[in-house]
A tleap script that builds the chain and sets N, CA, C and O, in Angstrom:
source leaprc.protein.ff14SB
mol = sequence {
  NMET LEU ALA CYS PRO PHE CYS VAL LYS VAL
  ARG ARG GLU LEU LYS GLN LEU GLY ILE ASN
  ILE PRO LYS ILE ASP VAL LYS LYS HIE ALA
  GLU ASP MET THR THR LEU VAL ASN GLU GLY
  GLY LYS PHE GLN VAL PRO CYS LEU ARG ILE
  GLU TYR LYS GLN GLN VAL ALA TRP LEU TYR
  GLU SER ASP GLU ILE ILE LYS TYR LEU ARG
  GLU LEU CYS SER ASN SER CLYS
}
set mol.1.N position { -5.799 -15.912 6.045 }
set mol.1.CA position { -7.015 -15.272 5.180 }
set mol.1.C position { -7.774 -14.255 6.308 }
set mol.1.O position { -7.959 -14.750 7.420 }
set mol.2.N position { -8.089 -13.275 6.149 }
set mol.2.CA position { -8.678 -12.427 6.841 }
set mol.2.C position { -10.365 -12.897 6.230 }
set mol.2.O position { -10.535 -13.110 5.030 }
set mol.3.N position { -11.284 -12.987 7.041 }
set mol.3.CA position { -12.713 -13.203 7.044 }
set mol.3.C position { -13.801 -11.904 6.911 }
set mol.3.O position { -13.657 -11.145 7.870 }
set mol.4.N position { -14.445 -11.630 6.332 }
set mol.4.CA position { -15.397 -10.268 6.430 }
set mol.4.C position { -16.201 -10.814 8.044 }
set mol.4.O position { -16.875 -11.841 7.982 }
set mol.5.N position { -16.087 -10.119 9.354 }
set mol.5.CA position { -16.587 -10.241 10.134 }
set mol.5.C position { -18.389 -10.227 10.081 }
set mol.5.O position { -18.960 -10.777 11.023 }
set mol.6.N position { -18.928 -9.825 9.376 }
set mol.6.CA position { -20.161 -9.867 9.414 }
set mol.6.C position { -20.602 -10.798 8.776 }
set mol.6.O position { -21.620 -11.274 9.278 }
set mol.7.N position { -20.023 -11.601 7.224 }
set mol.7.CA position { -20.025 -12.728 6.661 }
set mol.7.C position { -19.842 -13.964 8.257 }
set mol.7.O position { -20.690 -14.769 8.642 }
set mol.8.N position { -18.883 -13.775 8.681 }
set mol.8.CA position { -18.519 -14.667 10.274 }
set mol.8.C position { -19.954 -14.871 10.992 }
set mol.8.O position { -20.460 -15.975 11.195 }
set mol.9.N position { -20.599 -13.469 11.389 }
set mol.9.CA position { -21.560 -13.544 12.059 }
set mol.9.C position { -23.061 -14.503 11.336 }
set mol.9.O position { -23.823 -15.174 12.032 }
set mol.10.N position { -23.135 -14.393 10.389 }
set mol.10.CA position { -24.273 -14.876 9.924 }
set mol.10.C position { -23.891 -16.306 9.554 }
set mol.10.O position { -24.837 -17.073 9.378 }
set mol.11.N position { -22.548 -16.830 9.395 }
set mol.11.CA position { -22.201 -17.866 9.188 }
set mol.11.C position { -22.772 -19.138 10.459 }
set mol.11.O position { -23.256 -20.270 10.450 }
set mol.12.N position { -22.416 -18.259 11.311 }
set mol.12.CA position { -22.631 -18.830 12.706 }
set mol.12.C position { -24.115 -18.514 13.040 }
set mol.12.O position { -24.523 -19.602 13.444 }
set mol.13.N position { -24.864 -17.882 13.084 }
set mol.13.CA position { -26.378 -18.175 13.110 }
set mol.13.C position { -26.620 -19.260 12.021 }
set mol.13.O position { -27.364 -20.188 12.338 }
set mol.14.N position { -26.272 -19.254 11.219 }
set mol.14.CA position { -26.345 -20.614 10.117 }
set mol.14.C position { -26.311 -21.657 10.510 }
set mol.14.O position { -27.257 -22.445 10.518 }
set mol.15.N position { -25.072 -21.876 10.959 }
set mol.15.CA position { -24.662 -23.091 12.066 }
set mol.15.C position { -25.454 -23.152 13.263 }
set mol.15.O position { -25.743 -24.301 13.598 }
set mol.16.N position { -25.910 -22.170 14.047 }
set mol.16.CA position { -26.793 -22.107 15.412 }
set mol.16.C position { -27.859 -23.059 15.196 }
set mol.16.O position { -27.978 -24.169 15.714 }
set mol.17.N position { -28.889 -22.283 14.070 }
set mol.17.CA position { -29.917 -22.627 13.185 }
set mol.17.C position { -30.529 -23.763 12.498 }
set mol.17.O position { -31.719 -24.003 12.290 }
set mol.18.N position { -29.197 -24.584 12.106 }
set mol.18.CA position { -29.396 -25.847 11.504 }
set mol.18.C position { -29.598 -25.569 10.248 }
set mol.18.O position { -30.276 -26.469 9.754 }
set mol.19.N position { -29.317 -24.690 9.429 }
set mol.19.CA position { -29.705 -24.243 7.755 }
set mol.19.C position { -28.435 -24.097 7.189 }
set mol.19.O position { -27.547 -23.287 7.452 }
set mol.20.N position { -28.497 -25.228 6.166 }
set mol.20.CA position { -27.661 -25.473 5.302 }
set mol.20.C position { -27.638 -24.785 3.175 }
set mol.20.O position { -28.256 -25.201 2.195 }
set mol.21.N position { -26.746 -23.791 3.321 }
set mol.21.CA position { -27.473 -22.890 2.277 }
set mol.21.C position { -25.907 -22.974 1.360 }
set mol.21.O position { -24.899 -23.304 1.985 }
set mol.22.N position { -25.857 -22.799 0.549 }
set mol.22.CA position { -24.685 -22.730 -0.722 }
set mol.22.C position { -24.315 -21.501 -0.067 }
set mol.22.O position { -25.182 -20.834 0.497 }
set mol.23.N position { -22.914 -21.081 -0.091 }
set mol.23.CA position { -22.392 -20.145 0.295 }
set mol.23.C position { -21.254 -20.125 -0.741 }
set mol.23.O position { -20.586 -21.132 -0.979 }
set mol.24.N position { -21.036 -18.809 -1.415 }
set mol.24.CA position { -20.154 -18.396 -2.889 }
set mol.24.C position { -19.272 -17.062 -1.804 }
set mol.24.O position { -19.634 -16.090 -1.142 }
set mol.25.N position { -17.816 -17.827 -2.175 }
set mol.25.CA position { -16.807 -16.429 -2.210 }
set mol.25.C position { -16.710 -15.739 -3.070 }
set mol.25.O position { -15.957 -16.287 -3.875 }
set mol.26.N position { -17.191 -14.319 -3.620 }
set mol.26.CA position { -17.492 -13.746 -4.326 }
set mol.26.C position { -16.439 -13.369 -5.072 }
set mol.26.O position { -16.482 -12.920 -6.218 }
set mol.27.N position { -14.878 -13.682 -3.967 }
set mol.27.CA position { -13.718 -13.075 -4.546 }
set mol.27.C position { -13.360 -14.049 -5.451 }
set mol.27.O position { -12.666 -13.801 -6.437 }
set mol.28.N position { -13.636 -14.752 -5.277 }
set mol.28.CA position { -12.941 -16.448 -5.820 }
set mol.28.C position { -13.851 -16.501 -7.503 }
set mol.28.O position { -13.202 -16.804 -8.505 }
set mol.29.N position { -15.074 -16.234 -7.587 }
set mol.29.CA position { -15.999 -16.716 -8.771 }
set mol.29.C position { -16.377 -15.210 -8.889 }
set mol.29.O position { -17.249 -14.764 -8.143 }
set mol.30.N position { -15.645 -14.270 -9.955 }
set mol.30.CA position { -16.095 -13.646 -11.210 }
set mol.30.C position { -17.390 -13.179 -11.563 }
set mol.30.O position { -17.796 -12.018 -11.605 }
set mol.31.N position { -18.064 -14.391 -11.845 }
set mol.31.CA position { -19.411 -14.603 -12.110 }
set mol.31.C position { -20.471 -14.360 -11.374 }
set mol.31.O position { -21.386 -13.640 -11.774 }
set mol.32.N position { -20.455 -15.066 -9.959 }
set mol.32.CA position { -20.782 -14.531 -8.658 }
set mol.32.C position { -21.145 -13.372 -8.574 }
set mol.32.O position { -22.287 -13.018 -8.280 }
set mol.33.N position { -19.999 -12.485 -8.879 }
set mol.33.CA position { -19.907 -11.134 -8.458 }
set mol.33.C position { -20.192 -10.000 -9.283 }
set mol.33.O position { -20.135 -8.824 -8.923 }
set mol.34.N position { -20.590 -10.556 -10.738 }
set mol.34.CA position { -20.967 -9.678 -11.603 }
set mol.34.C position { -22.427 -10.343 -11.254 }
set mol.34.O position { -23.228 -9.453 -10.969 }
set mol.35.N position { -23.006 -11.681 -11.196 }
set mol.35.CA position { -24.606 -11.560 -10.321 }
set mol.35.C position { -25.258 -10.663 -9.624 }
set mol.35.O position { -26.344 -10.146 -9.886 }
set mol.36.N position { -24.219 -10.409 -8.287 }
set mol.36.CA position { -23.987 -9.984 -7.074 }
set mol.36.C position { -24.756 -8.475 -7.577 }
set mol.36.O position { -25.854 -8.072 -7.192 }
set mol.37.N position { -24.023 -7.942 -8.339 }
set mol.37.CA position { -23.590 -6.608 -8.486 }
set mol.37.C position { -25.076 -6.437 -9.553 }
set mol.37.O position { -25.981 -5.733 -9.106 }
set mol.38.N position { -25.243 -7.027 -10.787 }
set mol.38.CA position { -26.154 -6.874 -11.421 }
set mol.38.C position { -27.678 -6.906 -11.134 }
set mol.38.O position { -28.577 -6.225 -11.629 }
set mol.39.N position { -27.730 -8.132 -9.963 }
set mol.39.CA position { -28.956 -8.571 -10.305 }
set mol.39.C position { -29.642 -7.845 -8.371 }
set mol.39.O position { -30.797 -7.470 -8.168 }
set mol.40.N position { -28.546 -7.861 -7.342 }
set mol.40.CA position { -28.906 -7.477 -5.965 }
set mol.40.C position { -28.398 -5.764 -6.422 }
set mol.40.O position { -28.712 -5.179 -5.385 }
set mol.41.N position { -28.047 -5.115 -6.982 }
set mol.41.CA position { -27.620 -3.656 -6.969 }
set mol.41.C position { -26.253 -3.153 -6.266 }
set mol.41.O position { -25.892 -1.986 -6.417 }
set mol.42.N position { -25.778 -3.735 -5.774 }
set mol.42.CA position { -24.119 -3.698 -4.474 }
set mol.42.C position { -23.744 -4.621 -4.781 }
set mol.42.O position { -24.375 -5.465 -5.417 }
set mol.43.N position { -22.639 -4.698 -4.412 }
set mol.43.CA position { -21.147 -5.069 -4.444 }
set mol.43.C position { -21.079 -4.991 -2.582 }
set mol.43.O position { -20.321 -4.274 -1.929 }
set mol.44.N position { -22.124 -5.968 -2.042 }
set mol.44.CA position { -21.640 -5.501 -0.441 }
set mol.44.C position { -21.907 -7.463 -0.168 }
set mol.44.O position { -22.786 -8.128 -0.714 }
set mol.45.N position { -21.229 -7.795 0.465 }
set mol.45.CA position { -21.117 -8.879 1.792 }
set mol.45.C position { -21.393 -8.933 3.215 }
set mol.45.O position { -20.964 -7.993 3.883 }
set mol.46.N position { -22.077 -9.924 3.844 }
set mol.46.CA position { -22.815 -10.955 3.078 }
set mol.46.C position { -24.085 -10.243 2.422 }
set mol.46.O position { -24.441 -9.083 2.632 }
set mol.47.N position { -24.613 -11.056 1.695 }
set mol.47.CA position { -25.839 -10.922 1.462 }
set mol.47.C position { -26.635 -12.347 1.500 }
set mol.47.O position { -26.219 -13.415 1.949 }
set mol.48.N position { -27.908 -12.057 0.895 }
set mol.48.CA position { -28.942 -13.500 0.869 }
set mol.48.C position { -29.612 -13.037 -0.047 }
set mol.48.O position { -30.152 -11.931 -0.073 }
set mol.49.N position { -29.623 -14.087 -1.087 }
set mol.49.CA position { -30.532 -14.172 -2.054 }
set mol.49.C position { -31.810 -14.994 -1.353 }
set mol.49.O position { -31.808 -15.892 -0.512 }
set mol.50.N position { -33.095 -14.195 -2.170 }
set mol.50.CA position { -34.250 -14.926 -1.633 }
set mol.50.C position { -35.204 -14.652 -2.727 }
set mol.50.O position { -35.457 -13.637 -3.375 }
set mol.51.N position { -35.689 -15.950 -2.741 }
set mol.51.CA position { -36.283 -16.252 -3.992 }
set mol.51.C position { -37.619 -16.918 -3.433 }
set mol.51.O position { -37.502 -17.882 -2.677 }
set mol.52.N position { -38.845 -16.458 -3.763 }
set mol.52.CA position { -40.146 -16.778 -2.922 }
set mol.52.C position { -41.156 -16.438 -4.249 }
set mol.52.O position { -40.892 -15.684 -5.186 }
set mol.53.N position { -42.003 -16.979 -4.102 }
set mol.53.CA position { -43.167 -16.886 -5.654 }
set mol.53.C position { -42.515 -16.144 -6.496 }
set mol.53.O position { -42.634 -14.920 -6.520 }
set mol.54.N position { -41.700 -16.858 -7.332 }
set mol.54.CA position { -41.152 -16.096 -8.928 }
set mol.54.C position { -41.020 -14.265 -8.526 }
set mol.54.O position { -41.327 -13.275 -9.189 }
set mol.55.N position { -40.502 -14.399 -7.331 }
set mol.55.CA position { -39.830 -13.239 -6.949 }
set mol.55.C position { -38.688 -13.231 -6.199 }
set mol.55.O position { -38.704 -13.875 -5.150 }
set mol.56.N position { -37.128 -12.294 -6.698 }
set mol.56.CA position { -36.090 -12.145 -5.552 }
set mol.56.C position { -36.256 -11.334 -5.069 }
set mol.56.O position { -37.044 -10.478 -5.471 }
set mol.57.N position { -35.544 -11.240 -3.924 }
set mol.57.CA position { -35.356 -10.565 -2.566 }
set mol.57.C position { -34.102 -11.025 -2.114 }
set mol.57.O position { -33.667 -12.139 -1.823 }
set mol.58.N position { -33.377 -9.273 -2.137 }
set mol.58.CA position { -31.414 -9.077 -1.647 }
set mol.58.C position { -31.829 -8.758 -0.439 }
set mol.58.O position { -32.748 -8.003 -0.120 }
set mol.59.N position { -30.806 -9.625 0.491 }
set mol.59.CA position { -30.831 -9.100 1.566 }
set mol.59.C position { -29.198 -8.475 1.833 }
set mol.59.O position { -28.309 -9.224 1.426 }
set mol.60.N position { -28.770 -7.220 2.457 }
set mol.60.CA position { -27.405 -7.421 2.566 }
set mol.60.C position { -26.999 -7.210 3.535 }
set mol.60.O position { -25.812 -7.533 3.493 }
set mol.61.N position { -27.432 -6.558 5.185 }
set mol.61.CA position { -27.359 -6.189 6.094 }
set mol.61.C position { -26.913 -7.313 7.262 }
set mol.61.O position { -28.056 -7.265 7.715 }
set mol.62.N position { -26.405 -8.056 7.939 }
set mol.62.CA position { -26.047 -9.271 8.688 }
set mol.62.C position { -26.750 -9.217 10.081 }
set mol.62.O position { -26.622 -10.141 10.885 }
set mol.63.N position { -27.350 -8.325 10.288 }
set mol.63.CA position { -28.902 -8.146 11.517 }
set mol.63.C position { -29.997 -8.606 10.576 }
set mol.63.O position { -30.548 -9.692 10.758 }
set mol.64.N position { -30.313 -7.829 9.606 }
set mol.64.CA position { -31.068 -8.176 9.171 }
set mol.64.C position { -31.110 -9.392 8.040 }
set mol.64.O position { -32.018 -9.402 7.209 }
set mol.65.N position { -30.127 -10.369 8.051 }
set mol.65.CA position { -30.448 -11.705 7.376 }
set mol.65.C position { -30.709 -12.389 8.706 }
set mol.65.O position { -31.687 -13.133 8.770 }
set mol.66.N position { -30.096 -12.254 9.558 }
set mol.66.CA position { -29.799 -13.151 10.703 }
set mol.66.C position { -31.602 -13.060 11.192 }
set mol.66.O position { -32.266 -14.075 11.403 }
set mol.67.N position { -32.131 -11.710 11.297 }
set mol.67.CA position { -34.016 -11.733 11.994 }
set mol.67.C position { -34.673 -12.138 11.006 }
set mol.67.O position { -35.831 -12.471 11.259 }
set mol.68.N position { -34.025 -12.301 9.016 }
set mol.68.CA position { -34.735 -13.036 8.426 }
set mol.68.C position { -35.125 -14.629 8.743 }
set mol.68.O position { -36.193 -15.044 9.195 }
set mol.69.N position { -34.118 -15.282 8.428 }
set mol.69.CA position { -33.321 -16.710 9.350 }
set mol.69.C position { -34.325 -17.003 10.141 }
set mol.69.O position { -35.317 -17.710 9.968 }
set mol.70.N position { -33.824 -16.158 11.345 }
set mol.70.CA position { -34.526 -16.591 12.360 }
set mol.70.C position { -36.476 -16.556 12.439 }
set mol.70.O position { -37.243 -17.317 13.029 }
set mol.71.N position { -36.696 -15.592 11.755 }
set mol.71.CA position { -38.221 -15.863 11.342 }
set mol.71.C position { -38.987 -17.070 10.630 }
set mol.71.O position { -40.112 -17.558 10.733 }
set mol.72.N position { -37.570 -17.384 9.670 }
set mol.72.CA position { -38.117 -18.439 8.996 }
set mol.72.C position { -37.980 -19.670 9.521 }
set mol.72.O position { -38.532 -20.577 8.898 }
set mol.73.N position { -37.395 -19.942 10.497 }
set mol.73.CA position { -36.796 -20.968 11.496 }
set mol.73.C position { -38.152 -21.052 11.759 }
set mol.73.O position { -38.872 -21.822 11.124 }
set mol.74.N position { -38.683 -20.124 12.884 }
set mol.74.CA position { -39.467 -19.985 13.747 }
set mol.74.C position { -41.246 -20.148 13.347 }
set mol.74.O position { -42.132 -20.744 13.960 }
set mol.75.N position { -41.285 -19.460 12.247 }
set mol.75.CA position { -42.389 -19.560 11.481 }
set mol.75.C position { -42.791 -21.431 10.749 }
set mol.75.O position { -43.962 -21.755 10.555 }
set mol.76.N position { -41.548 -22.468 10.432 }
set mol.76.CA position { -41.274 -23.431 9.789 }
set mol.76.C position { -41.991 -24.399 11.223 }
set mol.76.O position { -42.767 -25.287 10.872 }
set mol.77.N position { -41.893 -24.336 11.855 }
set mol.77.CA position { -42.045 -25.060 13.810 }
set mol.77.C position { -43.529 -25.348 13.507 }
set mol.77.O position { -44.252 -25.842 14.372 }
savepdb mol mol.pdb
quit
């Protein structure tokens, strides 16, 4: 099975940071793929859906996701 190299990059960073979040394979879950496109605006992975103060944001670029996760971890210390 081939894996998206950008998804692998984000998963490695999640592991390094000790963050455990749900991971969804949109190829295996049609409903989640529909949500990704309808709510996020495009079919692209990796994608991080962020909920904060009743607002939702979607990050798609692996470097931006990693930057967000690192900032989140540094702010929580």
